[in-house]
C-alpha positions, 0 to 999 in steps of 0.5 A: 217295335222296340229295341226292348222288347225284341230282346224279351220275345227273343229271351222267352224264346231261348227258354222255351227251347231250354224248356224242351231240352230238358225233357226226358225222350218218351219212346213207345213200348217195345222200342229198342233202346239204342246207344248208351243212353241211362235213364228209365229204359235202363230197365230193359235188359233187367229179365236177362240178369235176373234169369242169369241170376235165378239159373235160368235152365237156358243160359246156366246148360250154355256156360255149364257145357264150357266152364264148368258150374263156379257156384258149386263146390269143387265145381262139382258135386260128389256122386253117388254112383253103381258099383261095378265095372268102367272104362275110364277115359281120359282127355285123350282118349286113353282109357285107366289100366292097373296091371303091374302099374296104374297106366293109360292105355289106347287099346283097354282090352277087357280090363276095365277096372272096377269101382267099389263103394267104400261107404259115405260115397267113397269109393276104391278103384281096383284092377279087372282081375286082381285085388290091387288099388290105386293109391295116393301116396302123398300131398301135394301135385305130380305125385305118381299114383301106384297099385296097392292091395288092400284099401284103405284112405289112401285107397278112397276118392270122392266122385265128383260131377263134372258134366250135367249128365253126371257122366265126365267125373273128377277123382277127389283123393280122399285123404289128401284132397287132391285130384287125379291128373292125365297130364300126359296123352299119350300110349301107357303114359302113368296117373299123377295128382293135381291140386287143382280142378281143370281140364286134365282133371277130367274123366268120362265115365262108362259103365261097362257090363259084367258077367258077374255084376248082371248075371251073377248080382252081389246079394245081402243077407242077414247071416243067422247060426242054424242052432243059436239064432244069432246073427254074423256081425262085421265091426265097423271100426274094429277087425272083429266078425263075432255073432249078436242078437242084433239085426243092425247094418253090421250085420249086412252081410254081401256074399260077393261072387268071386266068379260063376256061380257053379265055380262057387267062391265068394266073400264075405263082405259088410254091406254098410262099410265098404270094403270090409271082408271075412278073413279065415285064419289057418290056425285050427280054432282060431278068432276069424277077424277082419280083412280090407282085400280078398286074397287067399284066406277072403274067400271061401267056398259056399257050400250049399245045404240040402233041405227037402222041407224048405217049400220055397227054394232059393232064386239062381244065384242066391241060397239058404242054409249053407256051411262056409268052408275056406278055399285054400285051408280044410276049416269051416267057420264055426260057431263056438257058442256058449249061454252059460253066465260067461257067454262065449258068441264067437266065430272060430275056423275050425277043421271040422265040417258036417256040425250043426255048428257051421249050418247057417241060415241066409236072410235075404235084405 
């Protein structure tokens, strides 16, 4: 065999080997793709990636439990919760207690706070035994939370979900956009503000049944004058209480029990606008107005009137025909109505009971 023929054969073998090496490696379907190969089989990992992007419930439940939900606003949505009595526990196991100050205590001892709806997903947190609300004095971190005897924007909070079942939450100040924080562990520590939403801003909500809230719930009524067919109205943005023919949201009034029904003490609260109560002035003939807390002027005794003709009497804790008398003063809520050319539809505080102008029908909403 001459040299040229040998050279041709060797070159042909080398070229065949090169073509073989250049062909892609084929694998059976389902074969494990080990190593760092990048080729036709890199798409084997796509279903996993896509399931996370789609929000696969199983993969998200793990990441959310560890890290919250990063794609939600503020790591949590604004919640709508049932108003009532709650034990609000910090990450240290201490609970918020409102007395002379706002403290985190190890033993709450039946002194849980009440969370009240202020409307539009806003809430106020107040003491178990008095109208004393958690108050945020200003913007920024490390401000100490103190009590305040009324509920305006400084005392309002959004409740943000921080867990899948919404039992772990954070509280965002409506006024300042800061958050409540349990800064330190230990008994008797203060509650502070924070501009960050981290672990110390997490609180666990534990609903606590209350006799006032469970046995004697807050019923909503339209309160109508017996003689004039006019409805009591609490204005939404003004401190006015008057009478109207309207039957809208401002005419829906909650009777908030301040004790057991046997004691007969209530506050008349707006069903639409949160903590806005009917206030009865002491001077005879003065107009009723609005207060954002329950104090001496807002405590009203409900006096039921006998109506023997009623074939459908009210149930326990409900009312139909009543008079409203101040618990502190000898004054009744009086419909001061004149329907002439200069119509007058006022509600005044009047030293005059046992009169048709002080009788009201309660129509349950």
